[in-house]
SEMAR-175615 format. One record per residue (C-alpha): x, y, z; residue number from 1. Coordinates in Angstrom, 1 decimal, padded with zeros to 4 digits. Example, Ala and Ser with C-alpha at 12.3 -4.5 7.8 and 13.67 -1.06 7.14 Angstrom:
BEGIN
+--------+--------+--------+-----+
:     px :     py :     pz : num :
+--------+--------+--------+-----+
:  012.3 : -004.5 :  007.8 :   1 :
:  013.7 : -001.1 :  007.1 :   2 :
+--------+--------+--------+-----+
//
This chain:
BEGIN
+--------+--------+--------+-----+
:     px :     py :     pz : num :
+--------+--------+--------+-----+
:  000.1 : -000.1 : -000.2 :   1 :
:  001.3 :  003.5 : -000.8 :   2 :
:  000.3 :  006.5 :  001.2 :   3 :
:  000.7 :  009.8 :  000.2 :   4 :
: -000.4 :  013.1 :  001.5 :   5 :
: -001.5 :  015.6 : -000.8 :   6 :
: -004.2 :  018.0 : -001.5 :   7 :
: -007.6 :  017.1 : -002.3 :   8 :
: -009.9 :  018.5 : -005.6 :   9 :
: -012.7 :  017.0 : -007.2 :  10 :
: -010.8 :  017.0 : -010.2 :  11 :
: -008.0 :  015.2 : -008.8 :  12 :
: -010.1 :  012.4 : -006.5 :  13 :
: -007.9 :  009.5 : -003.9 :  14 :
: -008.7 :  006.5 : -003.4 :  15 :
: -009.6 :  006.7 :  000.1 :  16 :
: -009.7 :  010.0 :  002.6 :  17 :
: -008.3 :  010.0 :  006.1 :  18 :
: -009.4 :  012.7 :  007.9 :  19 :
: -009.1 :  014.2 :  011.6 :  20 :
: -011.9 :  016.3 :  013.0 :  21 :
: -009.4 :  019.1 :  013.4 :  22 :
: -007.7 :  018.6 :  010.0 :  23 :
: -006.7 :  022.3 :  009.4 :  24 :
: -007.5 :  024.4 :  007.7 :  25 :
: -011.4 :  023.3 :  007.5 :  26 :
: -011.7 :  020.8 :  010.1 :  27 :
: -012.6 :  016.9 :  009.4 :  28 :
: -015.8 :  017.3 :  009.1 :  29 :
: -016.1 :  020.3 :  006.9 :  30 :
: -013.4 :  018.9 :  004.4 :  31 :
: -016.0 :  015.5 :  004.6 :  32 :
: -019.1 :  017.8 :  003.5 :  33 :
: -016.7 :  019.2 :  000.8 :  34 :
: -015.7 :  015.9 : -000.4 :  35 :
: -019.4 :  014.6 : -000.7 :  36 :
: -020.0 :  017.4 : -002.8 :  37 :
: -018.1 :  015.5 : -005.5 :  38 :
: -016.9 :  012.4 : -005.0 :  39 :
: -017.8 :  009.2 : -002.8 :  40 :
: -014.5 :  008.2 : -001.8 :  41 :
: -014.4 :  006.2 :  001.5 :  42 :
: -013.8 :  008.4 :  004.6 :  43 :
: -012.4 :  007.1 :  007.8 :  44 :
: -012.3 :  009.3 :  010.4 :  45 :
: -009.2 :  009.7 :  013.1 :  46 :
: -010.8 :  010.7 :  016.1 :  47 :
: -010.2 :  010.7 :  019.8 :  48 :
: -014.3 :  010.7 :  019.8 :  49 :
: -016.7 :  009.2 :  017.0 :  50 :
: -019.7 :  010.4 :  019.0 :  51 :
: -018.3 :  013.8 :  018.5 :  52 :
: -017.9 :  013.5 :  014.8 :  53 :
: -021.3 :  011.6 :  014.4 :  54 :
: -022.9 :  014.6 :  016.3 :  55 :
: -021.2 :  017.1 :  013.9 :  56 :
: -022.8 :  015.1 :  011.3 :  57 :
: -026.4 :  014.7 :  012.7 :  58 :
: -029.1 :  015.5 :  010.1 :  59 :
: -026.3 :  015.7 :  007.1 :  60 :
: -027.3 :  012.4 :  005.6 :  61 :
: -023.6 :  011.9 :  005.7 :  62 :
: -021.7 :  008.8 :  007.1 :  63 :
: -018.1 :  008.0 :  007.0 :  64 :
: -017.0 :  004.4 :  006.3 :  65 :
: -015.2 :  003.9 :  009.5 :  66 :
: -013.7 :  005.9 :  012.9 :  67 :
: -010.7 :  004.8 :  014.3 :  68 :
: -010.1 :  006.1 :  017.9 :  69 :
: -007.4 :  007.3 :  019.6 :  70 :
: -004.8 :  006.0 :  020.9 :  71 :
: -003.9 :  003.9 :  017.9 :  72 :
: -001.3 :  002.0 :  016.3 :  73 :
:  000.0 :  002.5 :  012.8 :  74 :
: -000.9 : -001.5 :  011.9 :  75 :
: -004.5 : -000.5 :  013.0 :  76 :
: -004.5 :  002.6 :  010.5 :  77 :
: -003.2 :  000.0 :  007.6 :  78 :
: -005.5 : -002.3 :  008.3 :  79 :
: -008.6 : -000.6 :  008.7 :  80 :
: -007.8 :  001.5 :  005.6 :  81 :
: -007.4 : -002.0 :  003.7 :  82 :
: -010.9 : -003.3 :  004.8 :  83 :
: -012.3 : -000.2 :  003.9 :  84 :
: -010.4 :  000.3 :  000.5 :  85 :
: -011.6 : -003.6 : -000.1 :  86 :
: -015.2 : -003.2 :  000.9 :  87 :
: -015.2 : -000.3 : -001.8 :  88 :
: -014.0 : -002.2 : -004.8 :  89 :
: -016.6 : -005.4 : -003.9 :  90 :
: -019.6 : -002.4 : -003.5 :  91 :
+--------+--------+--------+-----+
//
């Protein structure tokens, strides 16, 4: 698996977005909303509180494909990302 950080745009979608609730400069929830405006790529949140992200998304109809709670290991992140990518390819 190759991991790279880059700026996302509707013209250059990625295979998956890995977001934190506090992703600068917009915040992960706002970035998630913008991603969904033009792309259906899988989204996974790294978060200390999945419940807080769910509250922020309440009423938007948006649901990420996964949450990884803090503390987490790199191995756990890789396994979750691989599982979400595999599921998105089956869908």
